[in-house]
GUKOLMI-942435 format. One line per 3 residues: number of its first residue (from 1); their letters; for each residue x, y, z of N, C-alpha, C, O. Coordinates in steps of 0.001 Angstrom, whole numbers. Layout:
NUM> A> X:Y:Z:X:Y:Z:X:Y:Z:X:Y:Z  ...
# end
This chain:
1> MPM> -13233:-38693:38596:-13374:-39059:37197:-12134:-38648:36536:-11872:-37445:36558  -11320:-39463:35945:-10150:-38859:35369:-10466:-38447:33766:-11224:-39152:33100  -9835:-37264:33207:-10092:-36818:32317:-9540:-37498:30949:-8311:-37538:31022
4> SSS> -10019:-38057:29705:-9953:-38508:28588:-9112:-37753:27898:-9324:-36542:27963  -8162:-38136:27216:-6997:-37690:26335:-7286:-36439:25263:-6604:-35487:24882  -8734:-36947:24944:-9194:-35524:23918:-9316:-33987:24824:-8886:-32856:24597
7> SDE> -9970:-34473:25728:-9899:-33150:26929:-8734:-32457:27218:-8542:-31242:27272  -7995:-33373:27394:-6376:-32862:27455:-5717:-32115:26277:-5083:-31061:26228  -6148:-33187:25172:-5779:-31868:24226:-6270:-30651:24086:-5598:-29649:23838
10> VAT> -7741:-30706:24275:-8577:-29366:24145:-7692:-28500:25133:-7090:-27521:24693  -7628:-28785:26196:-7038:-28088:27461:-5536:-27604:26698:-5154:-26448:26880  -4885:-28356:26016:-3542:-27925:25534:-3852:-26663:24202:-3305:-25578:24002
13> LRT> -4546:-27109:23740:-4878:-26103:22808:-5263:-24722:23196:-4818:-23764:22563  -5966:-24588:24075:-6631:-23362:24801:-5389:-22807:25246:-5295:-21614:24960  -4215:-23377:25971:-3390:-22826:26675:-2261:-22256:25176:-1590:-21224:25207
16> DRS> -2305:-23047:24212:-1422:-22413:23447:-2101:-21550:22705:-1299:-20946:21994  -3518:-21095:22472:-4099:-20022:21847:-3670:-18750:22840:-3284:-17682:22363  -3763:-18948:24049:-3729:-17829:25202:-2050:-17533:24925:-1560:-16476:25322
19> GLF> -1522:-18184:24470:99:-17751:24102:353:-16864:22994:1196:-15967:22969  -407:-17175:22130:-600:-16373:20600:-1089:-14946:21173:-337:-14051:20787  -1962:-14572:21848:-2571:-13532:22497:-1261:-12629:23378:-1222:-11411:23555
22> NTA> -678:-13226:23644:328:-12847:24512:1279:-12282:23515:1630:-11130:23771  1818:-12857:22359:2822:-12434:21288:2270:-11253:20675:3038:-10630:19942  1089:-10810:20821:249:-9870:19887:895:-8596:20080:843:-7764:19174
25> LLR> 1530:-8338:21213:2036:-7129:22000:3441:-6775:20933:3837:-5657:20605  4043:-8188:20518:5248:-8255:20055:5106:-7837:18594:5986:-7180:18038  3987:-8227:17977:3597:-8270:16530:3332:-6859:16097:3500:-6646:14896
28> VPV> 2954:-5864:16840:2992:-4536:16553:4389:-3896:15971:4688:-3584:14819  5067:-3825:17089:6438:-3136:16596:7268:-3925:15720:8254:-3317:15304  7127:-5204:15299:7710:-5964:14431:6971:-5471:12832:7668:-5071:11900
31> LLL> 5884:-5560:12779:5367:-4878:11922:5274:-3721:11251:4959:-3522:10078  5677:-2729:12385:5854:-1314:12170:7108:-1293:11553:7300:-664:10512  7927:-1901:12093:9639:-2041:11800:9546:-2322:10327:9909:-1401:9596
34> LFS> 9067:-3579:9684:9043:-4030:8454:8336:-3325:7463:8634:-3198:6275  7067:-2743:8267:6650:-1657:6839:7552:-334:6711:7715:191:5609  8119:171:7854:9125:1333:7945:10247:989:6876:10438:1727:5910
37> CAA> 10880:-9:7067:12134:-600:6473:11644:-426:5097:12296:302:4349  10394:-1101:4595:9879:-1362:3182:9937:155:2503:10440:495:1432  9207:986:3560:8850:2564:2906:9669:3167:2392:9561:3832:1361
40> IYE> 11206:2904:3482:12503:3880:3584:13073:3294:2170:13476:4097:1328  13107:1797:1896:13638:1180:917:13151:1767:-818:13830:2020:-1813  11728:1810:-557:10972:2093:-1630:11353:3560:-1852:11508:3805:-3049
43> ALH> 11570:4723:-945:11660:6082:-1128:13239:5929:-1664:13641:6618:-2603  13855:5233:-1170:15509:5298:-1690:15790:5052:-3258:16578:5647:-3994  14834:3909:-3564:14962:3444:-4781:13833:3596:-5874:13634:2862:-6842
46> LTV> 13181:4664:-5510:11725:4945:-6249:12515:6230:-7427:12985:7321:-7108  12430:5619:-8791:12813:6586:-9847:11736:6929:-10543:11998:7717:-11452  10540:6604:-10444:9346:7151:-10858:8921:8488:-11031:8493:9038:-12046
49> LGD> 9129:8999:-9714:8854:10343:-9242:10213:11405:-9943:10200:12630:-10055  11194:10539:-10290:12354:11340:-10918:11879:11666:-12499:12286:12598:-13193  11074:10812:-12804:10869:11122:-14386:9692:12386:-14568:8596:12292:-14016
52> YDI> 9958:13218:-15162:8981:14662:-15412:7950:14362:-15797:6982:15034:-15438  7778:13270:-16650:6503:13000:-17378:5423:12590:-16476:4261:12726:-16860  5715:12034:-15154:4722:11864:-14297:4035:12988:-13787:2878:12982:-13365
55> WWH> 4593:13691:-13831:3807:15164:-13320:2934:15290:-14284:1755:15055:-14021  3221:15587:-15276:2093:15812:-16631:1168:15011:-16612:29:15462:-16736  1320:13906:-16488:236:12902:-16720:-748:13075:-15109:-1975:13022:-15019
58> LRT> -62:13221:-14328:-1055:13402:-12890:-1762:14867:-13299:-2980:14883:-13124  -1248:15923:-13745:-1785:17329:-13827:-2878:16731:-15026:-4053:16947:-14728  -2755:16309:-15795:-3746:16048:-17163:-4985:15058:-16489:-6142:15163:-16896
61> GAW> -4653:14214:-15554:-5784:13380:-14882:-6441:14298:-14001:-7669:14323:-14087  -5852:15111:-13115:-6632:16176:-12521:-7422:16830:-13495:-8633:16932:-13301  -6978:17215:-14359:-7704:18321:-15347:-9023:17367:-16010:-10108:17911:-16216
64> ILQ> -8837:16106:-16272:-9774:15237:-16708:-11039:15239:-15678:-12208:15404:-16024  -10590:15027:-14376:-11664:14844:-13231:-12141:16345:-13322:-13339:16418:-13593  -11608:17370:-13190:-12167:18570:-13075:-13178:18984:-14152:-14208:19548:-13783
67> NHA> -12966:18750:-15439:-13712:18838:-16544:-14488:17652:-17053:-15038:17754:-18149  -14567:16722:-16477:-15220:15600:-16825:-15079:15354:-18312:-16033:14945:-18974  -13888:15604:-18839:-13682:15241:-20576:-12255:14815:-20889:-11428:14845:-19978
70> VPH> -11966:14488:-21901:-10873:13887:-22226:-10269:15153:-23301:-10871:15525:-24308  -8986:15686:-22837:-8507:16833:-23725:-8376:16292:-24989:-7889:15168:-25115  -8892:17200:-26330:-8526:17103:-27550:-7225:17819:-28114:-6749:17426:-29179
73> TAL> -6661:18839:-27431:-5533:19254:-27890:-4633:19426:-26728:-5078:19484:-25582  -3342:19509:-27014:-2486:19824:-25782:-2683:20558:-24841:-3209:21605:-25218  -2512:20514:-23784:-2957:21198:-22621:-2027:22169:-22123:-2366:23340:-21945
76> FTQ> -666:21666:-21846:628:21725:-21154:1596:22060:-21804:2707:21733:-21385  1463:22879:-23133:2705:22888:-23928:2557:24015:-24923:1427:24430:-25179  3621:24538:-25499:3471:25803:-26122:2741:25792:-27710:2342:26709:-28428
79> YSN> 2777:24229:-27887:1816:23967:-29116:439:23667:-28639:106:22505:-28408  -402:24706:-28479:-1610:24165:-28174:-2581:23513:-29317:-3588:22835:-29118  -2106:23836:-30357:-3202:23576:-31648:-3076:22303:-31912:-3904:21881:-32719
82> RAW> -2174:21399:-31427:-2090:19936:-31821:-2729:19095:-31151:-3145:19334:-30017  -2876:18110:-31697:-4044:16990:-30990:-3050:16365:-29787:-1824:16283:-29853  -3774:16012:-28843:-3577:15480:-27528:-3209:13844:-27633:-4029:13074:-28134
85> IA> -2145:13456:-27214:-1672:11922:-27204:-1678:11738:-25800:-1314:12655:-25065  -2072:10596:-25331:-1934:9954:-23944:-561:9352:-23801:-242:8784:-22756
# end
């Protein structure tokens, strides 16, 4: 009994899908290279960490998490009696 054209299409799709699984071994190194290049680019061009205010904000955030409260006075300054401004 000869196969119909629809069963030929299904057979073709099945072989095409198996080809996709064979390229999965290629995808991992390509994605690894892509993400590595993106990370290196961001590390070289990242200027946010060069701004020293970010570290004060991070340390204040850690203090807030430790004490479960928002500070009312300045924490990390010589003028501790002044109001804290975020």
